[in-house]
C-alpha positions as CSV (number, residue, x, y, z in Angstrom):
1,M,18.9,41.3,13.7
2,E,15.1,40.7,13.3
3,P,12.6,43.2,14.8
4,L,12.0,42.5,18.5
5,P,8.7,42.2,20.3
6,R,8.0,45.0,22.8
7,G,6.5,44.7,26.2
8,P,4.9,47.5,28.2
9,C,8.3,48.9,29.3
10,A,11.0,46.6,28.1
11,L,12.2,44.3,25.4
12,I,14.8,41.6,26.0
13,I,17.4,40.1,23.7
14,S,19.0,37.1,25.5
15,K,22.0,35.3,24.2
16,T,24.2,32.9,26.2
17,Y,27.8,32.0,25.7
18,G,29.4,29.3,27.8
19,G,26.5,29.7,30.3
20,V,27.6,33.3,31.1
21,K,25.6,36.4,30.2
22,V,26.6,40.0,30.6
23,R,23.4,42.0,31.4
24,V,23.1,45.3,29.5
25,A,20.3,47.9,30.0
26,I,19.5,50.6,27.5
27,L,17.5,53.4,29.2
28,D,14.8,55.8,28.0
29,D,14.3,54.5,24.5
30,Y,11.3,56.8,24.0
31,Q,10.9,56.1,20.3
32,G,11.5,52.4,20.5
33,V,14.4,52.4,18.1
34,A,17.1,50.6,19.9
35,S,16.6,47.3,18.0
36,D,17.1,48.8,14.6
37,R,19.6,51.6,15.0
38,S,22.7,49.5,15.6
39,D,24.4,46.3,14.4
40,W,23.9,44.4,17.7
41,A,25.2,41.3,15.9
42,I,28.7,42.2,17.0
43,I,27.7,41.6,20.6
44,D,24.4,39.7,20.7
45,S,26.0,36.3,21.3
46,D,27.6,37.7,24.5
47,I,24.9,39.6,26.3
48,E,21.4,39.8,27.7
49,L,20.1,43.2,26.5
50,V,17.1,44.8,28.1
51,V,15.7,48.0,26.5
52,F,13.4,50.2,28.6
53,D,11.2,52.7,26.8
54,D,9.7,54.4,29.9
55,H,11.3,56.9,32.3
56,L,11.8,56.7,36.1
57,F,12.5,59.7,38.3
58,D,12.9,58.0,41.7
59,E,16.5,56.8,42.6
60,Q,15.2,53.9,44.6
61,K,13.0,52.7,41.7
62,I,15.9,53.2,39.3
63,A,18.1,51.2,41.6
64,E,15.6,48.4,41.9
65,R,15.3,48.1,38.2
66,L,19.0,48.3,37.4
67,K,20.6,46.6,40.3
68,D,21.5,43.4,38.4
69,F,23.0,45.1,35.3
70,E,26.7,45.2,34.7
71,I,26.4,47.6,31.8
72,I,24.0,50.6,31.4
73,C,23.6,52.7,28.3
74,A,22.2,56.2,29.1
75,M,20.6,58.3,26.4
76,R,22.1,61.8,27.0
77,E,21.0,63.2,30.4
78,R,17.5,61.7,30.5
79,T,18.4,59.6,33.6
80,P,21.0,61.3,35.7
81,F,23.7,59.3,37.6
82,P,24.9,61.3,40.6
83,R,27.0,59.7,43.3
84,S,23.9,58.8,45.3
85,Q,22.5,56.8,42.4
86,L,25.7,55.1,41.4
87,E,26.2,53.9,45.0
88,L,22.9,52.0,44.7
89,L,24.1,50.0,41.7
90,P,26.7,47.6,43.1
91,N,26.9,45.4,40.0
92,L,27.5,48.3,37.5
93,K,30.9,48.1,35.8
94,L,30.4,50.1,32.6
95,L,28.2,53.2,32.1
96,I,28.0,54.4,28.5
97,T,26.5,57.8,27.6
98,S,25.5,58.9,24.1
99,G,28.0,61.6,23.1
100,M,31.3,62.4,24.8
101,R,30.0,64.7,27.5
102,N,27.2,64.1,30.1
103,R,26.8,66.5,33.0
104,G,24.2,64.1,34.5
105,I,26.9,61.6,35.3
106,D,29.2,62.1,38.3
107,S,32.3,60.7,36.6
108,N,34.5,61.3,39.7
109,A,32.1,59.2,41.8
110,A,32.1,56.5,39.1
111,L,35.9,56.5,39.2
112,D,35.8,56.1,43.0
113,L,33.4,53.2,42.7
114,G,35.3,51.4,40.0
115,I,32.8,52.1,37.2
116,T,34.2,52.8,33.8
117,V,32.3,55.7,32.0
118,C,32.5,55.7,28.2
119,G,31.0,57.9,25.5
120,T,30.0,57.4,21.8
121,P,30.5,59.4,18.6
122,S,27.9,62.1,17.8
123,V,26.9,64.5,15.0
124,G,27.0,68.2,16.0
125,H,24.7,70.0,13.6
126,P,21.1,68.7,14.5
127,T,20.7,71.1,17.5
128,A,21.4,74.1,15.4
129,D,18.9,72.8,12.8
130,L,16.2,72.7,15.5
131,A,17.1,76.2,16.8
132,W,16.4,77.5,13.3
133,G,13.2,75.6,13.2
134,L,12.1,77.3,16.5
135,I,13.1,80.7,15.2
136,L,11.2,80.3,12.0
137,G,8.2,78.8,13.8
138,L,8.1,81.8,16.1
139,A,8.7,84.4,13.4
140,R,6.0,83.1,11.1
141,Q,3.8,81.6,13.8
142,I,3.8,78.3,12.0
143,P,2.6,75.9,14.8
144,M,-0.1,78.3,15.8
145,E,-1.4,78.7,12.3
146,D,-1.2,75.0,11.7
147,R,-3.4,74.4,14.7
148,R,-5.8,77.1,13.5
149,V,-6.2,75.6,10.1
150,R,-6.8,72.1,11.5
151,S,-9.5,73.4,13.8
152,G,-11.4,75.0,10.9
153,G,-10.0,78.5,11.1
154,W,-7.8,80.6,8.8
155,Q,-5.0,83.1,9.0
156,K,-4.9,85.3,12.1
157,S,-1.3,86.2,12.8
158,I,1.1,88.7,11.1
159,G,4.5,87.2,10.7
160,V,7.9,88.8,11.3
161,G,10.5,88.7,8.6
162,L,14.1,87.8,9.5
163,Q,15.9,90.2,7.0
164,G,17.4,93.1,8.8
165,K,16.7,91.7,12.3
166,T,19.4,91.0,14.9
167,L,20.2,87.5,16.1
168,G,21.9,87.5,19.4
169,L,23.9,84.4,20.3
170,A,24.4,83.6,23.9
171,G,27.4,81.3,23.5
172,V,29.5,81.2,20.4
173,G,31.1,77.8,20.6
174,N,30.7,75.0,18.0
175,L,26.9,75.2,18.0
176,G,26.6,78.9,18.3
177,S,29.1,79.4,15.5
178,S,27.1,77.2,13.2
179,M,24.1,79.5,13.5
180,V,26.0,82.4,11.9
181,P,26.1,81.5,8.2
182,I,22.4,80.7,8.2
183,A,21.6,84.0,9.9
184,K,23.7,85.9,7.3
185,A,21.9,84.0,4.5
186,F,18.6,85.3,5.9
187,G,20.1,88.8,5.9
188,M,20.3,89.1,9.6
189,N,22.8,91.0,11.8
190,V,24.5,88.8,14.3
191,I,25.9,89.7,17.7
192,G,27.5,87.4,20.3
193,W,28.1,87.3,24.0
194,S,29.4,84.8,26.5
195,Q,31.5,85.1,29.7
196,N,34.6,83.9,27.8
197,L,34.0,85.0,24.2
198,K,37.2,86.1,22.5
199,D,37.6,89.0,20.1
200,E,39.4,86.7,17.7
201,K,36.3,84.4,17.4
202,C,34.1,87.3,16.5
203,I,36.5,88.6,13.9
204,Q,36.7,85.1,12.5
205,L,32.9,84.8,12.2
206,D,32.4,88.4,11.2
207,I,30.0,89.2,14.1
208,D,29.9,91.9,16.7
209,K,31.0,91.1,20.2
210,V,28.7,92.7,22.8
211,G,28.1,92.8,26.5
212,K,25.2,90.9,28.1
213,E,23.1,94.1,28.4
214,D,23.5,94.9,24.7
215,L,22.7,91.3,23.8
216,L,19.4,91.7,25.6
217,A,18.6,95.1,24.4
218,K,19.5,94.8,20.8
219,S,18.5,91.3,19.8
220,D,15.2,90.5,18.0
221,F,16.0,86.8,18.6
222,I,18.2,85.4,21.3
223,S,19.4,81.8,20.7
224,I,21.1,80.1,23.7
225,H,24.1,77.9,23.1
226,L,25.8,77.9,26.5
227,I,27.0,75.0,28.6
228,L,25.1,74.6,31.9
229,S,27.3,75.3,34.8
230,E,27.0,77.2,38.1
231,R,27.9,80.3,36.2
232,T,25.1,79.9,33.7
233,R,22.4,78.4,35.8
234,G,19.5,80.9,35.9
235,I,21.6,83.4,34.0
236,F,18.4,84.5,32.1
237,G,16.0,85.5,34.9
238,A,13.3,88.1,35.4
239,V,15.7,91.0,35.2
240,E,17.3,89.8,32.0
241,L,14.0,89.1,30.3
242,S,12.7,92.6,31.2
243,Q,15.7,94.1,29.4
244,M,14.7,92.4,26.1
245,K,12.6,94.2,23.5
246,P,8.9,93.5,24.0
247,T,8.9,92.3,20.3
248,A,11.8,89.9,20.9
249,Y,11.9,86.1,21.1
250,I,14.2,83.8,23.1
251,V,15.1,80.3,22.0
252,N,16.8,77.6,24.2
253,T,18.1,74.4,22.8
254,S,20.9,74.1,25.3
255,R,19.8,73.2,28.9
256,G,16.6,74.1,30.7
257,P,18.0,75.6,33.9
258,I,19.9,78.3,32.0
259,I,16.6,80.2,31.9
260,D,14.7,80.7,35.1
261,E,11.5,78.9,34.1
262,D,9.2,80.7,36.6
263,A,10.5,84.1,35.3
264,L,10.0,83.0,31.7
265,V,6.4,81.9,32.4
266,S,5.7,85.3,34.0
267,A,7.3,87.2,31.1
268,L,5.3,85.3,28.6
269,K,2.0,85.7,30.5
270,D,2.6,89.4,30.9
271,E,3.9,89.8,27.3
272,V,7.2,91.2,28.5
273,I,8.6,89.5,25.5
274,A,6.9,88.3,22.3
275,G,7.5,84.7,22.7
276,A,9.9,81.8,23.3
277,G,11.0,78.5,21.6
278,I,12.0,76.0,24.3
279,D,13.4,72.5,23.7
280,V,14.9,71.9,27.1
281,F,13.5,72.0,30.6
282,S,14.5,71.9,34.2
283,V,12.5,68.6,34.7
284,E,12.3,66.2,31.8
285,P,10.0,64.8,30.6
286,L,8.0,68.0,31.1
287,P,5.4,67.6,33.9
288,K,1.9,67.3,32.5
289,R,0.7,70.4,34.4
290,H,3.6,72.6,33.6
291,P,2.4,76.1,32.6
292,F,4.4,76.0,29.4
293,R,1.8,73.5,28.0
294,N,-0.9,76.2,28.1
295,L,0.8,79.4,27.0
296,K,0.0,80.7,23.6
297,N,3.2,82.5,22.8
298,I,5.6,79.6,23.2
299,I,6.7,76.7,21.0
300,V,7.7,73.7,23.1
301,T,9.4,70.6,21.7
302,P,10.4,67.5,23.8
303,H,14.2,67.9,23.8
304,L,14.6,67.2,20.1
305,G,17.9,69.0,19.6
306,Y,20.0,65.8,19.3
307,V,17.1,63.5,18.2
308,E,18.0,63.1,14.5
309,A,18.6,60.0,12.4
310,S,22.3,60.3,11.8
311,N,23.0,61.2,15.4
312,Y,21.0,58.3,16.7
313,E,22.8,56.0,14.4
314,A,26.1,57.3,15.8
315,Y,24.9,56.9,19.3
316,F,23.6,53.3,19.1
317,R,26.5,52.1,16.9
318,G,28.7,53.6,19.6
319,Y,26.9,51.7,22.3
320,A,27.5,48.4,20.6
321,E,31.2,49.2,19.9
322,A,31.8,50.3,23.5
323,I,30.2,47.1,24.8
324,R,32.2,45.0,22.4
325,A,35.4,46.7,23.5
326,Y,34.6,46.3,27.2
327,I,33.9,42.6,26.8
328,D,37.2,42.3,25.0
329,G,39.0,44.0,27.8
330,N,39.8,47.2,25.9
331,P,37.3,50.0,26.7
332,V,37.1,52.8,24.2
333,N,36.1,56.5,24.4
334,V,36.7,56.5,28.2
335,I,35.6,59.6,29.9
336,S,37.9,60.3,32.9
337,G,36.7,61.5,36.3
């Protein structure tokens, strides 16, 4: 498919077959890559595809924009679909999320409303890659020194080496586990904690299982790899941050609400901890006046954990395949309510 012209907030591919068009929306295409990340040829004769590169927060505005679409492709959890939003979309029949899990979609409500929810393939490693980028950036103050050089200055910070330091993993599932061999390659000690961490998993990974208090007290770097739930929402608050070493760093590439953002802002301002690397936020995109934007001892990235070439290719290819299967009457990768 040839490159497509872009408007201020949308581009449109319109193809008609037998006078009938299936309207498809792709949301939150921040990078403007939807047109070249998938082989749309497998469906472009059967659909009208509209790609939006901006983000809306208000449910009524979202409903007004999407009310005529039969199929919506959601990029991760950028635009949530709770029951209240789904009820405002009477023509929606298929909702596709990138990846096979999206806690921003009320799949039970979708089932009640006759909306099929499907996922796409994904690649697991990019988030761990970014977590290490944040750890290294904090340890050696890479972004700060980059800005200093660009503004005419020269070295100011004294970096922290990783050898002999302790990496604390909050969550030792697939992503947390993938952090371990890299930590060991750097010569780090690794400890792990979660509310359901099994001894067998720690033996398998050759790491020490600890309680939450020891994770906080012993870690030089804490990397969060927990799933957001009612049990984990705000699980790192003011009390927990105060139990960390004043020289320690915390990194979150999981979900923003796992850390109490107000407590983290205070801890960074008061230098209760040395710094933080944060890729995920309670409100995304991050509000322009959020205090994170002005703190010196934090690295902030715009939810880049899954934003990687091979992962995007899997997502967008999955969109096209799911749409093709739906049109053919055989939905694939269905996520049950």
